[in-house]
C-alpha positions as CSV (number, residue, x, y, z in Angstrom):
1,X,-127.3,76.3,-41.9
2,X,-125.5,79.5,-42.8
3,X,-122.1,79.2,-45.4
4,X,-120.2,79.9,-42.1
5,X,-121.9,76.8,-40.4
6,X,-120.9,74.4,-43.7
7,X,-117.5,75.2,-43.8
8,X,-115.9,72.9,-41.7
9,X,-117.5,70.1,-43.8
10,X,-116.3,72.0,-47.4
11,X,-112.7,71.7,-46.0
12,X,-113.0,68.2,-44.4
13,X,-113.9,67.5,-48.6
14,X,-117.4,67.2,-48.8
15,X,-119.4,68.9,-50.9
16,X,-122.3,71.6,-49.8
17,X,-125.2,72.8,-51.4
18,X,-127.6,75.8,-51.1
19,X,-131.3,73.5,-50.8
20,X,-132.6,76.1,-53.4
21,X,-130.7,74.7,-56.1
22,X,-131.5,71.9,-58.2
23,X,-129.8,68.8,-58.0
24,X,-126.3,68.0,-59.0
25,X,-125.4,71.6,-58.1
26,X,-122.5,71.7,-55.2
27,X,-119.9,73.5,-54.9
28,X,-116.6,71.4,-53.4
29,X,-113.0,73.0,-52.6
30,X,-109.5,71.6,-54.4
31,X,-106.6,70.7,-52.5
32,X,-104.8,73.7,-52.7
33,X,-108.2,75.7,-51.7
34,X,-110.0,76.2,-54.7
35,X,-113.5,76.1,-54.7
36,X,-115.3,75.5,-57.8
37,X,-118.8,74.6,-58.6
38,X,-120.0,71.5,-60.6
39,X,-119.2,72.3,-63.5
40,X,-115.3,73.1,-62.6
41,X,-116.4,77.3,-63.1
42,X,-114.7,79.2,-60.0
43,X,-117.5,81.7,-59.0
44,X,-119.9,79.7,-57.2
45,X,-120.6,81.5,-53.7
46,X,-123.8,83.7,-55.3
47,X,-125.8,83.6,-51.8
48,X,-122.7,83.7,-49.1
49,X,-124.9,85.3,-47.2
50,X,-127.7,83.5,-47.4
51,X,-129.0,80.6,-44.1
52,X,-130.1,77.7,-46.6
53,X,-126.5,75.9,-47.2
54,X,-126.6,72.2,-46.7
55,X,-123.6,68.9,-46.9
56,X,-124.5,66.8,-50.0
57,X,-124.7,63.8,-48.7
58,X,-122.9,61.0,-51.0
59,X,-124.4,57.7,-51.5
60,X,-121.1,55.3,-49.8
61,X,-121.4,51.4,-49.7
62,X,-122.7,51.2,-46.7
63,X,-126.1,52.6,-48.3
64,X,-125.6,50.4,-51.6
65,X,-124.9,47.3,-49.4
66,X,-127.9,44.2,-49.5
67,X,-128.5,40.4,-50.0
68,X,-128.7,41.4,-54.0
69,X,-125.2,43.7,-53.7
70,X,-123.2,42.2,-51.3
71,X,-119.7,43.7,-50.8
72,X,-116.5,41.3,-49.7
73,X,-114.9,43.1,-46.8
74,X,-112.2,43.3,-44.1
75,X,-113.6,43.1,-40.8
76,X,-113.0,43.0,-37.1
77,X,-114.5,44.1,-33.5
78,X,-111.4,46.2,-33.0
79,X,-111.0,49.5,-33.4
80,X,-107.8,49.9,-32.8
81,X,-106.8,47.3,-35.3
82,X,-110.0,46.9,-37.7
83,X,-108.7,45.3,-40.7
84,X,-107.1,42.1,-38.9
85,X,-107.0,39.3,-41.8
86,X,-110.8,38.1,-41.5
87,X,-113.2,38.6,-44.2
88,X,-116.7,38.2,-44.7
89,X,-119.2,39.0,-47.2
90,X,-121.4,42.0,-46.1
91,X,-124.8,42.1,-46.7
92,X,-126.2,44.6,-44.4
93,X,-125.0,47.2,-42.1
94,X,-127.1,48.6,-39.4
95,X,-126.2,52.2,-37.3
96,X,-128.3,52.4,-33.4
97,X,-126.9,56.0,-33.6
98,X,-123.6,55.0,-31.3
99,X,-121.9,51.7,-33.3
100,X,-122.5,50.8,-36.6
101,X,-122.8,47.3,-37.3
102,X,-122.0,45.3,-40.4
103,X,-123.5,42.0,-40.4
104,X,-122.9,38.8,-42.9
105,X,-125.3,36.0,-44.9
106,X,-124.6,34.0,-41.9
107,X,-126.0,36.7,-39.4
108,X,-122.8,37.5,-37.8
109,X,-121.6,41.1,-37.0
110,X,-119.3,43.2,-36.6
111,X,-118.3,46.7,-35.6
112,X,-115.7,47.7,-38.2
113,X,-115.7,46.8,-42.4
114,X,-114.2,47.5,-44.6
115,X,-114.2,46.5,-48.1
116,X,-111.5,44.8,-50.0
117,X,-109.6,46.7,-53.5
118,X,-110.1,45.4,-56.1
119,X,-105.8,44.7,-56.0
120,X,-106.8,42.3,-52.5
121,X,-109.5,40.5,-54.0
122,X,-107.3,39.2,-56.8
123,X,-104.4,38.5,-54.9
124,X,-107.1,36.5,-52.6
125,X,-107.9,34.8,-55.9
126,X,-103.8,34.2,-56.2
127,X,-103.7,32.4,-53.3
128,X,-103.8,28.7,-54.9
129,X,-101.5,29.4,-57.1
């Protein structure tokens, strides 16, 4: 893709790179609009006119979840109110191109899931106090 096509992703906080760059090399935009590379250099735009730019795919919790690596999550089927008080141990995610589904060890599924923060996990542990 051309750099112009990757710029909306860069503005949205994604890292972008040229396909010819070695793994780990990218550019990003800081909050004040400053563009930097992975070493925080301010001159990363050599090759601006090339058409081999791409968005850097960063691993999410959904890429890491498995039976061996479950995530404790808030779950819901209501996209308008995704985190409504139900908690489940998520072991699998499935994206069927239109909807993501999250599955617990028991096989139950939900349309929305968000991992609990450490603070939320700690507060759940304090319910018995």
